[in-house]
C-alpha positions, 0 to 999 in steps of 0.5 A: 576458466582463464581470465579472458573467459571470466571477463567475457562471461561477465560482459555477457551477464552485464549485457543480459542484465541491461536488456532485462532492466531496459525491458522492465522499464519499457513495460512500466512506461506502457502501464498507466501511472494510476490504478484502482484495486478493491478488496472486501471482507465480511466481519462478525463485529458491528461497524463501530467496533471495526471503525475503532480498530481502523482509526486507532493509528497507535495500535496499527503495529500490533496487528499490521505485520511489517509495521514497526511503529507509528508516529503521530504528526501535527494536523495537516491542512484543514486540521486533518489527522496525520501520522507516519508509518515506519516499516521495513521499507522506510516510512510513509506519511498519511493523512485523513482526507475524509471521515464519516464515522463509522461508515466511510474513511478516506486516507491518503499518502501525504508525502510528495517525495515518494515514488507512489501516492494515492488514497484508500477508501474504507467503507463499512456496511452493516450486515445483520450483527456484523459488517462488510468492509470494502477497501478501494485503493486509487493508487499512483506509481510514478516511476516506470520500474516500480510500476512494472514490478507492482503490476507484473511481479507483486500485483497491484492488489497485494497491499489491499489483500495483505491489509485485509488478511491482517485485519481479519486476523485482528478481528477473529 
């Protein structure tokens, strides 16, 4: 292939990539910023035992894949517990928004500079000797590109599914 043909092929590929990016952005702009997704898990342990695992942030890296370490932070507004999770995609700061041991825990993203935010509500319901856990994510994805990728490629429930799978393995 001659130099001009390489340049022409490169220009066509660049134009194609620009069209794809524009289409992804357009799709993301049409999606709502907010989403709600839910997942559940039946566990053989009582709510108190599961609660202990869900609230011990120092041990998260031992059972949550992709999480390298956790840093406890000074309490936030109203004395809320805060921590920062570090993983392969950087770090995110979280805080406890609401806590009713051992049945209901609401955590939220406490970092306004991220391209996403929202809360997770974890509800433990006794079931005989064990319990059921329901996780409800009320998420917000602010940037259209990430919103489209989250919705069409990853699936908005991917993080909840991954979390529940890791917890099931931890509690087995």
